[in-house]
N, CA and C atoms of all chains as a GROMACS GRO file, in nm:
protein
  603
    1UNK      N    1   8.751   9.661  11.186
    1UNK     CA    2   8.875   9.584  11.211
    1UNK      C    3   8.912   9.502  11.087
    2UNK      N    4   9.038   9.502  11.057
    2UNK     CA    5   9.085   9.422  10.944
    2UNK      C    6   9.144   9.291  10.998
    3UNK      N    7   9.180   9.204  10.905
    3UNK     CA    8   9.224   9.069  10.946
    3UNK      C    9   9.354   9.073  11.026
    4UNK      N   10   9.434   9.175  11.000
    4UNK     CA   11   9.563   9.186  11.068
    4UNK      C   12   9.560   9.312  11.156
    5UNK      N   13   9.572   9.298  11.290
    5UNK     CA   14   9.555   9.415  11.378
    5UNK      C   15   9.652   9.529  11.346
    6UNK      N   16   9.769   9.496  11.297
    6UNK     CA   17   9.866   9.602  11.268
    6UNK      C   18   9.818   9.688  11.149
    7UNK      N   19   9.734   9.631  11.062
    7UNK     CA   20   9.680   9.708  10.949
    7UNK      C   21   9.601   9.830  10.998
    8UNK      N   22   9.530   9.816  11.109
    8UNK     CA   23   9.452   9.929  11.161
    8UNK      C   24   9.544  10.041  11.206
    9UNK      N   25   9.656  10.004  11.266
    9UNK     CA   26   9.753  10.107  11.309
    9UNK      C   27   9.814  10.176  11.188
   10UNK      N   28   9.845  10.099  11.086
   10UNK     CA   29   9.902  10.159  10.965
   10UNK      C   30   9.802  10.254  10.902
   11UNK      N   31   9.678  10.207  10.890
   11UNK     CA   32   9.574  10.290  10.831
   11UNK      C   33   9.555  10.419  10.911
   12UNK      N   34   9.564  10.410  11.045
   12UNK     CA   35   9.547  10.528  11.129
   12UNK      C   36   9.659  10.630  11.102
   13UNK      N   37   9.781  10.583  11.085
   13UNK     CA   38   9.893  10.674  11.052
   13UNK      C   39   9.869  10.744  10.919
   14UNK      N   40   9.822  10.666  10.823
   14UNK     CA   41   9.800  10.719  10.689
   14UNK      C   42   9.684  10.819  10.688
   15UNK      N   43   9.582  10.790  10.770
   15UNK     CA   44   9.467  10.881  10.778
   15UNK      C   45   9.503  11.011  10.850
   16UNK      N   46   9.594  11.000  10.948
   16UNK     CA   47   9.622  11.116  11.033
   16UNK      C   48   9.727  11.210  10.973
   17UNK      N   49   9.803  11.160  10.875
   17UNK     CA   50   9.914  11.241  10.822
   17UNK      C   51   9.908  11.244  10.669
   18UNK      N   52   9.919  11.364  10.612
   18UNK     CA   53   9.913  11.376  10.466
   18UNK      C   54  10.027  11.300  10.399
   19UNK      N   55  10.145  11.311  10.454
   19UNK     CA   56  10.261  11.245  10.396
   19UNK      C   57  10.324  11.158  10.504
   20UNK      N   58  10.327  11.028  10.480
   20UNK     CA   59  10.383  10.934  10.577
   20UNK      C   60  10.491  10.852  10.510
   21UNK      N   61  10.607  10.845  10.574
   21UNK     CA   62  10.715  10.761  10.525
   21UNK      C   63  10.743  10.650  10.625
   22UNK      N   64  10.715  10.527  10.584
   22UNK     CA   65  10.754  10.412  10.664
   22UNK      C   66  10.899  10.383  10.630
   23UNK      N   67  10.984  10.391  10.731
   23UNK     CA   68  11.128  10.391  10.703
   23UNK      C   69  11.206  10.316  10.811
   24UNK      N   70  11.334  10.294  10.780
   24UNK     CA   71  11.424  10.238  10.881
   24UNK      C   72  11.499  10.352  10.947
   25UNK      N   73  11.480  10.367  11.078
   25UNK     CA   74  11.538  10.480  11.150
   25UNK      C   75  11.440  10.596  11.152
   26UNK      N   76  11.492  10.713  11.187
   26UNK     CA   77  11.408  10.833  11.197
   26UNK      C   78  11.453  10.934  11.093
   27UNK      N   79  11.369  11.034  11.061
   27UNK     CA   80  11.411  11.135  10.964
   27UNK      C   81  11.546  11.198  11.000
   28UNK      N   82  11.571  11.215  11.129
   28UNK     CA   83  11.699  11.274  11.172
   28UNK      C   84  11.814  11.174  11.163
   29UNK      N   85  11.784  11.048  11.194
   29UNK     CA   86  11.887  10.944  11.189
   29UNK      C   87  11.839  10.822  11.111
   30UNK      N   88  11.831  10.834  10.979
   30UNK     CA   89  11.792  10.718  10.898
   30UNK      C   90  11.896  10.608  10.915
   31UNK      N   91  11.850  10.483  10.916
   31UNK     CA   92  11.944  10.373  10.934
   31UNK      C   93  11.956  10.286  10.811
   32UNK      N   94  11.927  10.344  10.696
   32UNK     CA   95  11.938  10.271  10.572
   32UNK      C   96  11.950  10.375  10.462
   33UNK      N   97  12.033  10.348  10.364
   33UNK     CA   98  12.059  10.446  10.259
   33UNK      C   99  11.935  10.480  10.177
   34UNK      N  100  11.848  10.380  10.156
   34UNK     CA  101  11.728  10.403  10.074
   34UNK      C  102  11.630  10.494  10.149
   35UNK      N  103  11.614  10.468  10.279
   35UNK     CA  104  11.529  10.556  10.360
   35UNK      C  105  11.588  10.696  10.363
   36UNK      N  106  11.719  10.706  10.376
   36UNK     CA  107  11.785  10.837  10.383
   36UNK      C  108  11.760  10.917  10.255
   37UNK      N  109  11.761  10.847  10.141
   37UNK     CA  110  11.739  10.917  10.013
   37UNK      C  111  11.600  10.980  10.009
   38UNK      N  112  11.499  10.906  10.052
   38UNK     CA  113  11.362  10.961  10.047
   38UNK      C  114  11.348  11.078  10.145
   39UNK      N  115  11.409  11.066  10.262
   39UNK     CA  116  11.408  11.177  10.359
   39UNK      C  117  11.470  11.301  10.295
   40UNK      N  118  11.582  11.283  10.227
   40UNK     CA  119  11.650  11.397  10.164
   40UNK      C  120  11.562  11.463  10.059
   41UNK      N  121  11.497  11.381   9.977
   41UNK     CA  122  11.411  11.435   9.871
   41UNK      C  123  11.295  11.515   9.931
   42UNK      N  124  11.227  11.457  10.029
   42UNK     CA  125  11.111  11.526  10.090
   42UNK      C  126  11.156  11.654  10.158
   43UNK      N  127  11.270  11.648  10.224
   43UNK     CA  128  11.322  11.766  10.294
   43UNK      C  129  11.360  11.874  10.193
   44UNK      N  130  11.424  11.832  10.085
   44UNK     CA  131  11.464  11.927   9.980
   44UNK      C  132  11.341  11.998   9.922
   45UNK      N  133  11.232  11.923   9.901
   45UNK     CA  134  11.111  11.982   9.844
   45UNK      C  135  11.031  12.062   9.947
   46UNK      N  136  11.070  12.051  10.074
   46UNK     CA  137  10.997  12.122  10.178
   46UNK      C  138  10.862  12.060  10.209
   47UNK      N  139  10.852  11.930  10.191
   47UNK     CA  140  10.726  11.860  10.219
   47UNK      C  141  10.727  11.811  10.364
   48UNK      N  142  10.635  11.860  10.447
   48UNK     CA  143  10.628  11.809  10.584
   48UNK      C  144  10.584  11.663  10.581
   49UNK      N  145  10.646  11.578  10.660
   49UNK     CA  146  10.608  11.436  10.658
   49UNK      C  147  10.628  11.375  10.795
   50UNK      N  148  10.554  11.267  10.816
   50UNK     CA  149  10.571  11.190  10.939
   50UNK      C  150  10.654  11.067  10.906
   51UNK      N  151  10.764  11.049  10.977
   51UNK     CA  152  10.846  10.930  10.960
   51UNK      C  153  10.803  10.825  11.062
   52UNK      N  154  10.780  10.704  11.016
   52UNK     CA  155  10.744  10.595  11.107
   52UNK      C  156  10.857  10.491  11.100
   53UNK      N  157  10.922  10.472  11.213
   53UNK     CA  158  11.039  10.384  11.219
   53UNK      C  159  10.996  10.238  11.236
   54UNK      N  160  11.010  10.160  11.130
   54UNK     CA  161  10.965  10.020  11.137
   54UNK      C  162  11.061   9.933  11.218
   55UNK      N  163  11.183   9.984  11.241
   55UNK     CA  164  11.280   9.903  11.317
   55UNK      C  165  11.240   9.893  11.464
   56UNK      N  166  11.152   9.985  11.508
   56UNK     CA  167  11.110   9.982  11.648
   56UNK      C  168  11.003   9.877  11.673
   57UNK      N  169  10.952   9.818  11.566
   57UNK     CA  170  10.835   9.733  11.584
   57UNK      C  171  10.831   9.623  11.478
   58UNK      N  172  10.872   9.501  11.514
   58UNK     CA  173  10.879   9.392  11.417
   58UNK      C  174  10.744   9.364  11.350
   59UNK      N  175  10.634   9.382  11.423
   59UNK     CA  176  10.501   9.357  11.364
   59UNK      C  177  10.472   9.457  11.254
   60UNK      N  178  10.509   9.580  11.280
   60UNK     CA  179  10.488   9.686  11.181
   60UNK      C  180  10.580   9.664  11.060
   61UNK      N  181  10.703   9.625  11.088
   61UNK     CA  182  10.802   9.604  10.983
   61UNK      C  183  10.753   9.498  10.885
   62UNK      N  184  10.694   9.394  10.939
   62UNK     CA  185  10.641   9.287  10.854
   62UNK      C  186  10.504   9.327  10.796
   63UNK      N  187  10.422   9.388  10.881
   63UNK     CA  188  10.285   9.421  10.843
   63UNK      C  189  10.276   9.519  10.726
   64UNK      N  190  10.364   9.617  10.724
   64UNK     CA  191  10.357   9.719  10.618
   64UNK      C  192  10.382   9.656  10.481
   65UNK      N  193  10.462   9.550  10.478
   65UNK     CA  194  10.491   9.483  10.350
   65UNK      C  195  10.366   9.418  10.295
   66UNK      N  196  10.286   9.360  10.383
   66UNK     CA  197  10.160   9.297  10.339
   66UNK      C  198  10.053   9.401  10.311
   67UNK      N  199  10.049   9.504  10.396
   67UNK     CA  200   9.949   9.610  10.381
   67UNK      C  201   9.960   9.672  10.241
   68UNK      N  202  10.082   9.700  10.200
   68UNK     CA  203  10.104   9.769  10.072
   68UNK      C  204  10.125   9.672   9.956
   69UNK      N  205  10.138   9.543   9.986
   69UNK     CA  206  10.180   9.446   9.885
   69UNK      C  207  10.310   9.494   9.820
   70UNK      N  208  10.407   9.522   9.905
   70UNK     CA  209  10.534   9.581   9.861
   70UNK      C  210  10.641   9.527   9.953
   71UNK      N  211  10.742   9.455   9.900
   71UNK     CA  212  10.829   9.378   9.989
   71UNK      C  213  10.942   9.455  10.054
   72UNK      N  214  10.957   9.584  10.020
   72UNK     CA  215  11.075   9.656  10.070
   72UNK      C  216  11.035   9.784  10.143
   73UNK      N  217  11.130   9.836  10.216
   73UNK     CA  218  11.115   9.961  10.292
   73UNK      C  219  11.229  10.051  10.246
   74UNK      N  220  11.210  10.178  10.224
   74UNK     CA  221  11.099  10.264  10.266
   74UNK      C  222  10.974  10.254  10.178
   75UNK      N  223  10.864  10.308  10.230
   75UNK     CA  224  10.738  10.318  10.156
   75UNK      C  225  10.676  10.454  10.185
   76UNK      N  226  10.638  10.522  10.077
   76UNK     CA  227  10.582  10.657  10.092
   76UNK      C  228  10.433  10.657  10.061
   77UNK      N  229  10.357  10.717  10.151
   77UNK     CA  230  10.213  10.739  10.130
   77UNK      C  231  10.184  10.888  10.128
   78UNK      N  232  10.104  10.932  10.031
   78UNK     CA  233  10.060  11.071  10.024
   78UNK      C  234   9.908  11.072  10.017
   79UNK      N  235   9.847  11.138  10.115
   79UNK     CA  236   9.701  11.146  10.122
   79UNK      C  237   9.637  11.009  10.104
   80UNK      N  238   9.691  10.913  10.170
   80UNK     CA  239   9.633  10.779  10.168
   80UNK      C  240   9.672  10.695  10.047
   81UNK      N  241   9.743  10.754   9.951
   81UNK     CA  242   9.779  10.680   9.830
   81UNK      C  243   9.923  10.630   9.840
   82UNK      N  244   9.944  10.504   9.808
   82UNK     CA  245  10.079  10.448   9.806
   82UNK      C  246  10.154  10.499   9.683
   83UNK      N  247  10.265  10.566   9.707
   83UNK     CA  248  10.342  10.624   9.596
   83UNK      C  249  10.451  10.529   9.548
   84UNK      N  250  10.519  10.465   9.643
   84UNK     CA  251  10.624  10.372   9.605
   84UNK      C  252  10.740  10.375   9.703
   85UNK      N  253  10.850  10.316   9.660
   85UNK     CA  254  10.970  10.311   9.743
   85UNK      C  255  11.075  10.408   9.692
   86UNK      N  256  11.198  10.383   9.731
   86UNK     CA  257  11.306  10.478   9.702
   86UNK      C  258  11.326  10.502   9.552
   87UNK      N  259  11.325  10.396   9.472
   87UNK     CA  260  11.351  10.413   9.327
   87UNK      C  261  11.246  10.502   9.263
   88UNK      N  262  11.119  10.479   9.297
   88UNK     CA  263  11.009  10.554   9.237
   88UNK      C  264  11.013  10.699   9.283
   89UNK      N  265  11.037  10.720   9.411
   89UNK     CA  266  11.045  10.858   9.462
   89UNK      C  267  11.160  10.932   9.393
   90UNK      N  268  11.272  10.864   9.378
   90UNK     CA  269  11.387  10.930   9.316
   90UNK      C  270  11.358  10.960   9.168
   91UNK      N  271  11.298  10.865   9.099
   91UNK     CA  272  11.263  10.889   8.958
   91UNK      C  273  11.167  11.007   8.944
   92UNK      N  274  11.065  11.010   9.030
   92UNK     CA  275  10.967  11.119   9.022
   92UNK      C  276  11.032  11.252   9.056
   93UNK      N  277  11.124  11.250   9.151
   93UNK     CA  278  11.194  11.372   9.189
   93UNK      C  279  11.282  11.420   9.075
   94UNK      N  280  11.360  11.330   9.019
   94UNK     CA  281  11.453  11.368   8.913
   94UNK      C  282  11.381  11.417   8.789
   95UNK      N  283  11.262  11.363   8.762
   95UNK     CA  284  11.184  11.408   8.648
   95UNK      C  285  11.102  11.534   8.677
   96UNK      N  286  11.113  11.586   8.799
   96UNK     CA  287  11.040  11.707   8.835
   96UNK      C  288  10.892  11.684   8.864
   97UNK      N  289  10.854  11.556   8.869
   97UNK     CA  290  10.713  11.519   8.882
   97UNK      C  291  10.665  11.524   9.027
   98UNK      N  292  10.757  11.500   9.119
   98UNK     CA  293  10.715  11.477   9.257
   98UNK      C  294  10.657  11.603   9.320
   99UNK      N  295  10.720  11.718   9.295
   99UNK     CA  296  10.671  11.844   9.353
   99UNK      C  297  10.529  11.871   9.303
  100UNK      N  298  10.506  11.849   9.172
  100UNK     CA  299  10.372  11.870   9.116
  100UNK      C  300  10.271  11.774   9.177
  101UNK      N  301  10.313  11.649   9.190
  101UNK     CA  302  10.225  11.548   9.248
  101UNK      C  303  10.183  11.588   9.390
  102UNK      N  304  10.280  11.631   9.469
  102UNK     CA  305  10.250  11.668   9.608
  102UNK      C  306  10.157  11.789   9.611
  103UNK      N  307  10.184  11.886   9.525
  103UNK     CA  308  10.101  12.007   9.521
  103UNK      C  309   9.959  11.972   9.479
  104UNK      N  310   9.948  11.887   9.376
  104UNK     CA  311   9.815  11.846   9.330
  104UNK      C  312   9.737  11.774   9.439
  105UNK      N  313   9.811  11.702   9.522
  105UNK     CA  314   9.746  11.630   9.632
  105UNK      C  315   9.709  11.724   9.747
  106UNK      N  316   9.751  11.850   9.734
  106UNK     CA  317   9.717  11.948   9.838
  106UNK      C  318   9.817  11.955   9.951
  107UNK      N  319   9.939  11.904   9.929
  107UNK     CA  320  10.044  11.914  10.030
  107UNK      C  321  10.113  12.048  10.013
  108UNK      N  322  10.118  12.127  10.121
  108UNK     CA  323  10.182  12.258  10.114
  108UNK      C  324  10.333  12.241  10.126
  109UNK      N  325  10.405  12.284  10.024
  109UNK     CA  326  10.551  12.275  10.028
  109UNK      C  327  10.607  12.403  10.088
  110UNK      N  328  10.694  12.386  10.187
  110UNK     CA  329  10.757  12.503  10.250
  110UNK      C  330  10.884  12.536  10.172
  111UNK      N  331  10.910  12.666  10.158
  111UNK     CA  332  11.033  12.706  10.090
  111UNK      C  333  11.151  12.652  10.168
  112UNK      N  334  11.245  12.587  10.098
  112UNK     CA  335  11.359  12.526  10.166
  112UNK      C  336  11.453  12.634  10.216
  113UNK      N  337  12.431   7.810   9.162
  113UNK     CA  338  12.408   7.928   9.078
  113UNK      C  339  12.410   8.053   9.164
  114UNK      N  340  12.472   8.160   9.115
  114UNK     CA  341  12.477   8.283   9.194
  114UNK      C  342  12.337   8.342   9.204
  115UNK      N  343  12.317   8.427   9.304
  115UNK     CA  344  12.187   8.491   9.321
  115UNK      C  345  12.156   8.578   9.200
  116UNK      N  346  12.257   8.648   9.148
  116UNK     CA  347  12.234   8.731   9.029
  116UNK      C  348  12.184   8.646   8.913
  117UNK      N  349  12.240   8.527   8.897
  117UNK     CA  350  12.194   8.437   8.790
  117UNK      C  351  12.051   8.390   8.815
  118UNK      N  352  12.019   8.363   8.941
  118UNK     CA  353  11.881   8.321   8.971
  118UNK      C  354  11.782   8.433   8.939
  119UNK      N  355  11.822   8.556   8.972
  119UNK     CA  356  11.737   8.672   8.942
  119UNK      C  357  11.716   8.680   8.791
  120UNK      N  358  11.826   8.670   8.718
  120UNK     CA  359  11.820   8.678   8.572
  120UNK      C  360  11.728   8.571   8.514
  121UNK      N  361  11.743   8.452   8.567
  121UNK     CA  362  11.666   8.339   8.515
  121UNK      C  363  11.516   8.359   8.539
  122UNK      N  364  11.481   8.399   8.660
  122UNK     CA  365  11.338   8.418   8.692
  122UNK      C  366  11.278   8.531   8.608
  123UNK      N  367  11.351   8.643   8.599
  123UNK     CA  368  11.296   8.757   8.524
  123UNK      C  369  11.286   8.724   8.375
  124UNK      N  370  11.383   8.652   8.325
  124UNK     CA  371  11.382   8.616   8.184
  124UNK      C  372  11.264   8.524   8.152
  125UNK      N  373  11.242   8.424   8.237
  125UNK     CA  374  11.137   8.328   8.204
  125UNK      C  375  10.997   8.386   8.227
  126UNK      N  376  10.982   8.480   8.322
  126UNK     CA  377  10.848   8.530   8.353
  126UNK      C  378  10.812   8.659   8.280
  127UNK      N  379  10.912   8.744   8.251
  127UNK     CA  380  10.879   8.875   8.193
  127UNK      C  381  10.930   8.893   8.049
  128UNK      N  382  11.005   8.797   8.000
  128UNK     CA  383  11.056   8.800   7.862
  128UNK      C  384  11.117   8.935   7.824
  129UNK      N  385  11.216   8.981   7.898
  129UNK     CA  386  11.272   9.113   7.870
  129UNK      C  387  11.347   9.118   7.737
  130UNK      N  388  11.346   9.237   7.675
  130UNK     CA  389  11.432   9.257   7.557
  130UNK      C  390  11.569   9.307   7.602
  131UNK      N  391  11.576   9.361   7.723
  131UNK     CA  392  11.706   9.397   7.781
  131UNK      C  393  11.698   9.375   7.931
  132UNK      N  394  11.806   9.324   7.986
  132UNK     CA  395  11.808   9.296   8.129
  132UNK      C  396  11.950   9.304   8.181
  133UNK      N  397  11.965   9.381   8.290
  133UNK     CA  398  12.095   9.388   8.353
  133UNK      C  399  12.075   9.368   8.503
  134UNK      N  400  12.150   9.277   8.559
  134UNK     CA  401  12.144   9.252   8.703
  134UNK      C  402  12.283   9.276   8.760
  135UNK      N  403  12.292   9.373   8.851
  135UNK     CA  404  12.421   9.401   8.912
  135UNK      C  405  12.418   9.365   9.059
  136UNK      N  406  12.520   9.296   9.102
  136UNK     CA  407  12.537   9.268   9.245
  136UNK      C  408  12.613   9.386   9.306
  137UNK      N  409  12.542   9.464   9.388
  137UNK     CA  410  12.604   9.583   9.447
  137UNK      C  411  12.639   9.560   9.593
  138UNK      N  412  12.643   9.434   9.632
  138UNK     CA  413  12.662   9.403   9.774
  138UNK      C  414  12.791   9.464   9.830
  139UNK      N  415  12.895   9.470   9.746
  139UNK     CA  416  13.022   9.522   9.795
  139UNK      C  417  13.009   9.667   9.842
  140UNK      N  418  12.910   9.741   9.784
  140UNK     CA  419  12.893   9.881   9.824
  140UNK      C  420  12.829   9.893   9.962
  141UNK      N  421  12.774   9.784  10.010
  141UNK     CA  422  12.699   9.788  10.136
  141UNK      C  423  12.768   9.705  10.244
  142UNK      N  424  12.894   9.674  10.223
  142UNK     CA  425  12.966   9.591  10.318
  142UNK      C  426  12.960   9.654  10.458
  143UNK      N  427  12.924   9.573  10.556
  143UNK     CA  428  12.919   9.622  10.693
  143UNK      C  429  12.787   9.686  10.731
  144UNK      N  430  12.699   9.714  10.631
  144UNK     CA  431  12.568   9.771  10.662
  144UNK      C  432  12.476   9.663  10.717
  145UNK      N  433  12.366   9.709  10.778
  145UNK     CA  434  12.263   9.614  10.821
  145UNK      C  435  12.216   9.535  10.699
  146UNK      N  436  12.202   9.406  10.713
  146UNK     CA  437  12.151   9.325  10.603
  146UNK      C  438  12.261   9.270  10.514
  147UNK      N  439  12.380   9.329  10.520
  147UNK     CA  440  12.491   9.276  10.440
  147UNK      C  441  12.544   9.150  10.510
  148UNK      N  442  12.582   9.052  10.427
  148UNK     CA  443  12.633   8.927  10.483
  148UNK      C  444  12.774   8.904  10.435
  149UNK      N  445  12.845   8.825  10.510
  149UNK     CA  446  12.974   8.776  10.464
  149UNK      C  447  12.952   8.707  10.329
  150UNK      N  448  13.032   8.736  10.231
  150UNK     CA  449  13.014   8.669  10.103
  150UNK      C  450  12.922   8.744  10.008
  151UNK      N  451  12.857   8.850  10.057
  151UNK     CA  452  12.779   8.936   9.968
  151UNK      C  453  12.650   8.873   9.920
  152UNK      N  454  12.612   8.906   9.795
  152UNK     CA  455  12.489   8.855   9.733
  152UNK      C  456  12.364   8.896   9.810
  153UNK      N  457  12.358   9.023   9.852
  153UNK     CA  458  12.243   9.072   9.928
  153UNK      C  459  12.177   9.193   9.862
  154UNK      N  460  12.258   9.277   9.796
  154UNK     CA  461  12.209   9.403   9.740
  154UNK      C  462  12.222   9.398   9.587
  155UNK      N  463  12.109   9.420   9.519
  155UNK     CA  464  12.109   9.408   9.372
  155UNK      C  465  12.043   9.527   9.306
  156UNK      N  466  12.086   9.553   9.183
  156UNK     CA  467  12.022   9.654   9.100
  156UNK      C  468  11.976   9.587   8.970
  157UNK      N  469  11.849   9.602   8.938
  157UNK     CA  470  11.793   9.540   8.818
  157UNK      C  471  11.748   9.650   8.723
  158UNK      N  472  11.796   9.645   8.600
  158UNK     CA  473  11.749   9.736   8.496
  158UNK      C  474  11.689   9.648   8.388
  159UNK      N  475  11.559   9.665   8.366
  159UNK     CA  476  11.488   9.570   8.280
  159UNK      C  477  11.396   9.643   8.183
  160UNK      N  478  11.397   9.597   8.059
  160UNK     CA  479  11.308   9.651   7.956
  160UNK      C  480  11.224   9.536   7.903
  161UNK      N  481  11.092   9.552   7.913
  161UNK     CA  482  11.003   9.444   7.867
  161UNK      C  483  10.868   9.502   7.826
  162UNK      N  484  10.804   9.436   7.731
  162UNK     CA  485  10.670   9.476   7.686
  162UNK      C  486  10.570   9.473   7.802
  163UNK      N  487  10.595   9.383   7.898
  163UNK     CA  488  10.501   9.366   8.010
  163UNK      C  489  10.477   9.497   8.086
  164UNK      N  490  10.570   9.592   8.075
  164UNK     CA  491  10.558   9.715   8.153
  164UNK      C  492  10.479   9.824   8.082
  165UNK      N  493  10.446   9.801   7.955
  165UNK     CA  494  10.382   9.908   7.878
  165UNK      C  495  10.245   9.942   7.937
  166UNK      N  496  10.226  10.074   7.956
  166UNK     CA  497  10.098  10.122   8.006
  166UNK      C  498  10.076  10.099   8.155
  167UNK      N  499  10.176  10.045   8.222
  167UNK     CA  500  10.161  10.017   8.366
  167UNK      C  501  10.215  10.134   8.449
  168UNK      N  502  10.157  10.154   8.566
  168UNK     CA  503  10.211  10.256   8.657
  168UNK      C  504  10.346  10.209   8.709
  169UNK      N  505  10.419  10.303   8.767
  169UNK     CA  506  10.550  10.267   8.824
  169UNK      C  507  10.534  10.158   8.930
  170UNK      N  508  10.435  10.179   9.016
  170UNK     CA  509  10.414  10.080   9.123
  170UNK      C  510  10.385   9.942   9.064
  171UNK      N  511  10.301   9.939   8.959
  171UNK     CA  512  10.266   9.811   8.897
  171UNK      C  513  10.390   9.746   8.834
  172UNK      N  514  10.475   9.826   8.769
  172UNK     CA  515  10.598   9.771   8.708
  172UNK      C  516  10.687   9.707   8.814
  173UNK      N  517  10.703   9.777   8.926
  173UNK     CA  518  10.789   9.722   9.031
  173UNK      C  519  10.729   9.593   9.088
  174UNK      N  520  10.596   9.592   9.101
  174UNK     CA  521  10.533   9.470   9.155
  174UNK      C  522  10.552   9.353   9.059
  175UNK      N  523  10.549   9.379   8.928
  175UNK     CA  524  10.574   9.270   8.833
  175UNK      C  525  10.711   9.209   8.858
  176UNK      N  526  10.809   9.296   8.884
  176UNK     CA  527  10.945   9.247   8.906
  176UNK      C  528  10.955   9.173   9.040
  177UNK      N  529  10.903   9.234   9.146
  177UNK     CA  530  10.919   9.169   9.277
  177UNK      C  531  10.836   9.041   9.285
  178UNK      N  532  10.718   9.041   9.224
  178UNK     CA  533  10.639   8.917   9.223
  178UNK      C  534  10.711   8.806   9.147
  179UNK      N  535  10.778   8.843   9.038
  179UNK     CA  536  10.851   8.743   8.961
  179UNK      C  537  10.964   8.683   9.044
  180UNK      N  538  11.023   8.764   9.130
  180UNK     CA  539  11.135   8.714   9.210
  180UNK      C  540  11.088   8.635   9.332
  181UNK      N  541  10.963   8.656   9.369
  181UNK     CA  542  10.900   8.574   9.473
  181UNK      C  543  10.981   8.561   9.599
  182UNK      N  544  11.008   8.437   9.635
  182UNK     CA  545  11.067   8.412   9.767
  182UNK      C  546  11.216   8.445   9.774
  183UNK      N  547  11.276   8.485   9.662
  183UNK     CA  548  11.416   8.530   9.671
  183UNK      C  549  11.426   8.660   9.752
  184UNK      N  550  11.313   8.736   9.754
  184UNK     CA  551  11.315   8.864   9.824
  184UNK      C  552  11.300   8.841   9.974
  185UNK      N  553  11.385   8.909  10.049
  185UNK     CA  554  11.391   8.888  10.194
  185UNK      C  555  11.518   8.810  10.223
  186UNK      N  556  11.523   8.693  10.168
  186UNK     CA  557  11.643   8.610  10.178
  186UNK      C  558  11.656   8.526  10.051
  187UNK      N  559  11.765   8.539   9.978
  187UNK     CA  560  11.888   8.613  10.004
  187UNK      C  561  11.884   8.763   9.968
  188UNK      N  562  11.786   8.809   9.892
  188UNK     CA  563  11.790   8.949   9.850
  188UNK      C  564  11.747   9.038   9.967
  189UNK      N  565  11.838   9.122  10.011
  189UNK     CA  566  11.805   9.214  10.119
  189UNK      C  567  11.757   9.348  10.063
  190UNK      N  568  11.817   9.390   9.952
  190UNK     CA  569  11.779   9.519   9.894
  190UNK      C  570  11.784   9.509   9.742
  191UNK      N  571  11.689   9.578   9.680
  191UNK     CA  572  11.674   9.567   9.535
  191UNK      C  573  11.636   9.702   9.478
  192UNK      N  574  11.719   9.753   9.387
  192UNK     CA  575  11.683   9.875   9.314
  192UNK      C  576  11.631   9.833   9.178
  193UNK      N  577  11.520   9.894   9.136
  193UNK     CA  578  11.458   9.851   9.012
  193UNK      C  579  11.439   9.970   8.918
  194UNK      N  580  11.481   9.952   8.794
  194UNK     CA  581  11.443  10.045   8.688
  194UNK      C  582  11.374   9.959   8.583
  195UNK      N  583  11.244   9.983   8.563
  195UNK     CA  584  11.166   9.900   8.471
  195UNK      C  585  11.100   9.988   8.366
  196UNK      N  586  11.118   9.952   8.240
  196UNK     CA  587  11.067  10.031   8.129
  196UNK      C  588  11.009   9.940   8.022
  197UNK      N  589  10.915   9.994   7.946
  197UNK     CA  590  10.875   9.927   7.823
  197UNK      C  591  10.975   9.969   7.715
  198UNK      N  592  10.989   9.890   7.608
  198UNK     CA  593  11.080   9.929   7.499
  198UNK      C  594  11.042  10.067   7.447
  199UNK      N  595  11.140  10.145   7.409
  199UNK     CA  596  11.132  10.283   7.360
  199UNK      C  597  11.059  10.380   7.452
  200UNK      N  598  11.048  10.348   7.579
  200UNK     CA  599  11.006  10.449   7.676
  200UNK      C  600  11.132  10.516   7.729
  201UNK      N  601  11.124  10.644   7.766
  201UNK     CA  602  11.244  10.713   7.815
  201UNK      C  603  11.294  10.658   7.948
   0.00000   0.00000   0.00000
């Protein structure tokens, strides 16, 4: 058990899913432009991911910021590693780095 | 002082940038969640500083957000960051 009970739930999501996006809204209906951008990038690359809607849970919404030491949402985790938020994902995507990173991490990309 | 000026002041004093641009993009988010009457909620920061050299992307962003401290959350609702060391692409 960690000091903050919500941390255990976050860790469980990250352990159970290779690619986890903590976001506002759902992959189908993102409720924030930054979350929508990351969904688009992952979908374009054919990376399967679990979207976790922080708007459904105020404790999670606050807790994820402390868990990652990152004050904004969305937040992307790959194989337990914190990758970053929208700006970093977009930069890595535009530089062609993100697909390689995901593949190196062992994430199977489906042909779009 | 405007929020953009406060951002500029904090980043300048803590990270000593050689280039810094702070844009208030609140008008682009009018009516969205987190947008307020009067704006000053959504910002874009483009910053070049020696402090970022050799740091990971995540570390660079943390340097910026830590420097802004309690401005994040309120009044800053959203922040886009581009952080580079001098002569990095």
